[in-house]
C-alpha positions in Angstrom: -97.5 2.9 24.6 -96.5 3.0 21.0 -96.2 -0.7 19.8 -95.2 0.3 16.3 -92.0 -1.6 15.4 -88.9 0.4 14.8 -87.7 0.6 11.2 -84.4 -1.3 10.7 -81.7 0.3 8.6 -80.8 -2.4 6.2 -77.2 -1.0 5.8 -76.5 -2.0 9.4 -77.2 -5.6 8.5 -74.8 -5.9 5.6 -72.5 -8.9 6.2 -68.9 -8.3 6.9 -66.7 -8.7 3.9 -64.9 -11.9 3.9 -61.1 -11.9 4.0 -59.6 -12.3 0.6 -58.8 -15.9 -0.3 -55.7 -16.9 -2.0 -55.2 -19.9 -4.2 -52.5 -21.9 -2.4 -51.2 -22.9 -5.8 -50.7 -19.3 -6.8 -47.1 -18.4 -6.1 -48.0 -14.7 -6.0 -49.9 -15.3 -2.8 -46.6 -16.2 -1.1 -44.6 -13.3 -2.5 -45.9 -10.4 -0.5 -43.6 -7.4 -0.6 -42.4 -6.1 2.9 -43.8 -2.8 4.1 -41.8 0.3 3.4 -40.6 0.6 7.0 -39.1 -2.9 6.9 -37.6 -2.3 3.5 -36.0 1.0 4.6 -34.6 -0.7 7.8 -33.0 -3.5 5.7 -31.5 -0.9 3.4 -30.0 1.1 6.3 -28.4 -1.9 7.8 -27.0 -3.1 4.5 -25.2 0.1 3.6 -21.7 0.7 5.1 -20.1 4.1 5.4 -16.8 4.5 3.6 -15.0 4.7 7.0 -16.7 1.4 8.1 -15.5 -0.3 4.9 -12.0 1.0 5.5 -11.9 -0.2 9.1 -13.1 -3.7 8.1 -10.2 -3.9 5.6 -7.5 -3.4 8.3 -6.0 -6.4 10.0 -6.5 -6.1 13.8 -4.7 -9.4 14.6 -1.2 -8.4 13.7 1.8 -9.9 15.5 3.5 -6.7 16.9 6.5 -6.1 19.0 6.3 -4.6 22.5 10.0 -3.7 22.6 10.7 -2.0 19.2 8.8 0.2 16.7 6.3 -1.6 14.5 6.3 -0.5 10.8 3.5 -1.6 8.6 4.4 -1.6 4.9 2.0 -1.2 2.1 3.4 -1.3 -1.4 1.4 -0.9 -4.7 3.5 -2.4 -7.5 2.8 -2.5 -11.2 4.9 -4.5 -13.6 5.1 -8.0 -15.1 2.4 -10.3 -13.6 4.8 -13.2 -14.0 7.5 -11.7 -11.8 7.8 -12.0 -8.0 6.5 -9.6 -5.4 8.3 -6.3 -4.8 6.6 -6.0 -1.4 7.9 -9.4 -0.3 11.4 -8.5 -1.4 11.5 -5.1 0.3 10.1 -6.6 3.5 12.8 -9.2 3.5 15.5 -6.5 3.3 13.9 -4.2 5.9 13.4 -7.1 8.3 17.2 -7.5 8.5 17.2 -4.2 10.5 16.8 -5.7 14.0 15.8 -2.5 15.7 12.3 -2.4 13.9 9.5 -4.9 13.4 8.2 -4.8 9.8 4.7 -6.1 9.1 3.3 -6.4 5.6 -0.2 -7.9 6.4 -1.9 -4.8 7.8 -4.2 -4.9 4.7 -4.4 -6.2 1.2 -3.1 -3.4 -1.1 -5.3 -4.6 -3.9 -8.4 -4.3 -1.8 -7.4 -0.9 -0.6 -6.7 0.2 -4.2 -10.1 -1.1 -5.4 -12.0 0.8 -2.8 -9.9 4.0 -3.4 -8.3 3.9 0.1 -4.7 3.3 -1.0 -4.4 6.6 -2.8 -6.3 8.3 0.1 -3.7 7.0 2.5 -0.8 7.7 0.2 -2.1 11.2 -0.2 -1.8 11.8 3.6 -5.3 11.5 4.9 -4.4 11.9 8.6 -7.7 10.6 10.0 -7.6 7.3 8.2 -3.9 6.9 8.7 -4.4 7.5 12.4 -7.3 5.0 12.6 -5.3 2.3 10.8 -2.4 2.7 13.1 -4.6 2.7 16.2 -6.7 -0.4 15.4 -3.7 -2.4 14.1 -1.4 -1.2 16.9 1.5 -0.2 14.7 3.7 2.9 15.2 4.4 3.8 11.6 2.9 3.1 8.2 5.2 3.0 5.2 3.4 3.6 1.9 5.1 2.9 -1.4 4.4 2.9 -5.1 6.7 0.8 -7.3 6.9 0.5 -11.1 9.3 -1.9 -12.8 10.0 -3.1 -16.3 12.5 -5.4 -18.0 14.9 -5.0 -20.9 17.2 -7.4 -22.7 21.0 -7.1 -22.5 21.6 -9.0 -25.7 24.8 -7.1 -26.4 26.3 -8.7 -23.2 24.6 -12.0 -23.0 21.6 -13.3 -25.1 19.6 -14.5 -22.1 20.6 -11.6 -19.7 18.0 -9.0 -18.8 17.8 -6.0 -16.5 15.0 -4.9 -14.2 14.5 -1.2 -13.9 12.7 -0.4 -10.6 11.4 3.0 -9.5 10.2 3.3 -5.9 8.5 6.2 -4.3 7.8 5.9 -0.5 6.2 8.0 2.3 6.5 7.3 6.0 3.7 8.3 8.3 3.8 8.2 12.1 1.0 7.0 14.4 -0.8 10.4 14.2 -0.9 10.3 10.4 1.8 12.9 10.0 4.3 12.3 7.1 7.8 12.3 8.6 9.8 11.5 5.4 9.3 10.8 1.7 11.8 9.8 -1.0 12.1 8.5 -4.5 14.8 6.5 -6.2 15.5 4.1 -9.0 17.5 0.9 -9.1 18.5 -1.7 -11.6 19.1 -5.4 -11.2 20.5 -8.0 -13.7 19.3 -11.6 -14.0 18.8 -14.4 -16.4 15.1 -14.6 -15.4 12.6 -11.8 -14.6 12.3 -13.1 -11.1 16.0 -12.9 -10.5 16.4 -9.5 -12.1 13.5 -8.2 -10.0 15.0 -9.7 -6.9 18.3 -8.0 -7.5 16.7 -4.6 -8.2 14.5 -4.9 -5.1 17.4 -5.9 -3.0 19.2 -2.7 -3.9 16.0 -0.7 -3.4 15.5 -2.3 0.0 19.0 -1.3 1.1 18.4 2.3 0.0 15.0 2.3 1.7 16.7 1.2 5.0 19.4 3.8 4.6 17.0 6.7 3.9 14.1 5.8 6.2 15.2 4.0 9.3 16.8 7.2 10.8 13.3 8.7 10.9 11.8 5.8 12.9 12.2 6.4 16.7 
């Protein structure tokens, strides 16, 4: 029997490498970057599709009627920042028509405009118009663009001014199909910008009712 001791491979006896030690006072030790898989997952959950952004901008808690057509109104107005709201004035006029329910809070036109959705809707994107009507439970969406300006009437009265208002509107049904469009201009006098705009909007609202209500079933 061979009693010669076996040779030992010294490489097998190398001590295991100790885990790296971090200085607890070193802030870098606590700022470890997440792995690529985690980072990608966070990125995917943070990014919304354009349609998701659009849907979240639509008010789904509208007070709608169950007995008459619901018309959502979205008006983009550009003019004096010190004057009143054209949208509010027009809504007030249209609300006098008792056979329809007018709602103006389906969405914030400024938010839609910032995201580029207002022009997309106004341009007749049937898919988004249909989605907006479905989730808000309205029957029609009335899109409008208004521009207005003021001019002095010094020849008549030193403090008198006139508001010139141009309104272009498009009416879309629940499927996103445009059923009517129109454009008209009105003028309203007043001794303040608010009053002149109110009078111009009042006339515009009456024309809007005359030209659009017949297309609402």
